[in-house]
N, C-alpha and C positions, 0 to 999 in steps of 0.2 A: 571783567568776563570770568565767570566761575569755570575753572577747568580742573578736571581730576582724571585719574587713571582710567576711568570707565566712560569718559566723555565721548559723545558721538554727535554727528550731524544727521538730520533726517533728510534724505534725498527726495527729489521731487516726485518719485514714484512710491514713497512711503517707507522704503528700506532704510536701515541705519548703518552709517559708516563710522567706525572709530576714528577720532581726530588724529591719532598718532599711528602711523603704519611703519612696518619694517620692510625696507628695500632689499632685494636679493641679487641684483645684478653683480656678477663676478667679472671684473675686468681682465683683459689680456689673456694670458695663458695660465692664470691661477686655477687650481683645481675646483671643479664644480661642487665638490664635497664641502667647501666652505659655506655654500648656501644652505646645505642640509644642516650642518652643525649650528650655523648662525640662527637659522629658523627655530631650531629646538630651544636654543638659549633664549631667543626673543619671546617665544610662547611661555617658557618657564618664568620669565621676568614679568610678563603681563601684557605683552603686545597681542592684540587680537585682530590686527589688520596686516595681512601679508601681501606684498606686491611683487609679482614676477611677470614673465612674458614668454611667449613662444620663442621669440628671437634670442632670449637669454640662454636658451639651451640647457636650463637647469630645472625644468618643471618635474622631472623624475625625482630629483633630489629633494626639492621643496615639498612635493607631494608626500614623499616618504617621511619627511620630518613632521608634517601636519598629522599624518595618519599615526605616527608613533606617539605623538602627544595626545591623540584621541584614545589610542589603545591603552596608554598608561593612566588614563583618567584625568589628565591635566585639563583637558577641554573636551567639549562635545563639538560635533561638526557645526552646529548652528551658532557656536560661540566665535567661530573663525570667519572673518571677512576676507575672501581671497579675490584678488584682482589679476586677471589675465589680459593679454593684448593680441589684437589681430595684426599680424605682420603685413608688410608692404607688398608682398607677392600674392596676397589673398584677398584683394579688394574686389575682384569680380564676384558678382553675387553667388555664383555656384561654388566658389572656393571658400566663402566665409565659414560655412559649416565644416568644411574640411579642416581648417585651422583650429576651430573650436574642438572638434572631435579629437584631434591629435593632442591638444592640451589636456582634455578630460582623460584620455587614455594614459598619458604620461603621469598625470597627477593621481590617477585612480580615484577620482572624485566624481560624484553624480551630477554636480552642477558647479558653476562659478557664481560667486556673488556679484561680480562685476566683470564685464567684457568690454574693452575699449579699443577703438581704432588707434594704433600705436602712433601713427603720424600720417598726415594727409598725402604726403609724397608716395607715389606708387611705382613699383618696379614690375618688369615683365613677369607674368605668372610662371612658376616652375619650381624646380627643386632647389635652385641656388638662391639663398636669401638676399644676396647682393650681386645680381647678374651684371656683367660688364661685357662690352664688345671686344674685338681684337685689338683695339687701341686703348683698352682699359677704361673706357667711358661707361658710365652707368647706362643700362638699358631701361628706359622709363616706359611706363604704361599710364593710361589716363582714364580710368573708369569714373563715371559720375559718382561723386560721394553720396548722392541721394540714393542711388541704387545699392551701394554698399550698406547704407543705413537701413534700408528696407530689409536687407538680408539679416542684419543684426536684430531687427524687430521680430523677425520670424524665430530667431534663436530664443528670444525672451518668451515668445508665445508658446514655444515648445517646452518651456520649463528647464532648459539647459543652462540659462543664465538668469539671475534675479534682476540685474540692472544692466543698462548699456550706456556707454559714454564715449568720450573722445580724449585724445592726448595731442599736444602740440598744435592745436588749432588756433588760428587767429579769429578775431571777432567776426570778420566777414564770412569765414568758413562755418562758424557756429550759426550765423544768421541764415546761411544757405540751408542748413538742416532744419532750423526752427521754422523757416518759411516754406518748406517743401509741401506740395499738395499731398493730402492724405497722411500727414504725420500722425503716427499713433503714439509714440513715446519720445519725449524730449531727452536729449543727453542729460544724464544726472550729474556729470562732472566734466571738467577739462583738466587733464593732468599736464602740467607744464613745468619747465625750469623756473624756479622762483627762490630767491635768497636776498640777502642784504644788498648785493650789487645789482640785482635784477628784481625789484620788488613788485613788478607787474601791477602797479596801482590801477592803471586804466583798464586792463583786462579783468582784474578782480572786480572793479566797479561794474563793468559790463555783465560779468557772469552773475553777480549778485542780483542785478536787475532782472535777470532771466531765470532766477532760481536754479542756477547751475553752480555746483561746488567747485572751487578751484583747489586742486590737489597739487602740492609742490614736490618736485624732485630736485636733487642737487642742493638741498638746503644748507649743507655744510661745506659747500664748494665741491670739489671732485678729485678723485684720484688722477694722477697724471698719465692717464691712458692716451698714448700718442695717436691712436686711431680715431678717437672721438673728441679729445679735449684740446682746446687752444693752450699751447704750452707757455704762452706769454702772460696768461692770466695770473692774478695774485692768489696767494694762499689765503682763503677766506678767514680761517680761524686765527690768523695772525693779525687781523685788523686791530689797530690800536683802540678804536672806539669800542669795539666789541669786547675787548679785553678789559677796558676800564669799567664798563658796565658790569661785566662778570665779577670783577673784584668787588664792586659796590654791593652786589647781591650774594657774594660768597658762593658763586657757582662757576660753571665752566663757560668758555666762549660758545661752545656748541649749544648749551642750554639757552643762552641769550638768542642765538641765531634761530633756534627752533621756536622759542617762546614768542618772539617777535611776530612770526607768521601765524602761530596759533591764536594770538590775541587779535589778529586782523580777520579771523574767521576762515583761515586757510587750513586745509588738512595737510599734515606734514608727513613725508616719508623720510625716515632716518635710516642710513645704511652704515653698518660696520660689521666686520667679522671678528672683531676682538671682543671676547665675552665680557671683559671688564667694562669696555666702552658701551656695549649694548645695554648693560645694566645701568651704567651711569647716565646714559641719554634718557632713560625712562624717568629720571628724577626731574624732568622738565616741569612736572606738575607741582613741585615743592615751593615755588616762588612766583612772584608776579612783577612784571615791568610796570613802572609808573608812566604817566603821560609824557613826562620829560624824556624818559628813556626812549619811548616809542617815537617821539618827534626827532630825537637825535639820530636814531637808527634810520628813519625815513631819509635823512639827508645824506646817507652813505650811498644811496642808489646811483649807479653809473650806466644803467641799461646794458650791462655787460653779460655776455653769455659764455659759459664754460663749454657747452656743447657746440662743436664745430661740424656742421653738416653743409657748409657752403659749397661742397662739391655737388650737391643736389640742387643748387639754387636756380638751375635752368628749368627745373620742372615747373609746369604751370600751376601746381598746387603747393609749391614751396611756401611755408607759412610765415617766414620771418622777414619778408619784404615789407609787410605792414608794420606800423608802429606798435600795434597790439592786437 
């Protein structure tokens, strides 16, 4: 598979998504300014796909970075593919546009290239992004996902977003959207956790069969954010097989982890706030894994998730009860 720094996939609505994206989530109590500085470095290096979200609380900073790189002539707006996300307290149809408008205002952009449902689980609408009752239990809500999707279609028709998609959906939830009466636009993508320990082979096959792009987050493992990450999980980049293949190709374990997904047709989101690593990760286009490498990495899969949201598993739309 020929891959280079300008490679992209054509989405089912005709728009183009760069195959390598820069993730901007800043964990814990680290300063949001890391997202701003990291985004600037990423654009300077050559990243043209920037991924953020309302829930990350850093769209002001990320937008400032994008606009700074437009202002200094590094890129034009049409060169940058920006992904935003609809948070779980905005699934009711009348609130979808509220979330989008807030993101556009914070970013100071006229449109998003992609707007996706962050996760099918829904919380009580309101100002609190993670509402809980007096006992500390999550307060869930349950809007029909098809109604939420119709509201996203209206955002696309209004020209405020170029493409619409989903994140953290299982195949049954994707089928619910695909089979809904009056469907105007298919989801262009499903952004999910995907890496050597969770290679998502069945979900990837399903998505390909429906002309939906699989976008991978968590490709390098994850920071040990206690709020979201299972602390018992292994450090992905310390995997012995990954390191052996990296040595064979004179590259880093991160390169191998990313390249493995890219060669399977997965769009990869890489995250780092270390300028040297941001630059280093972009060298993923400088080599190619052979068939033996790919087969060896396939066998590492454990169906293991770093993201731990089991506290939400009682919700009727919790996506991870299904195999894929």
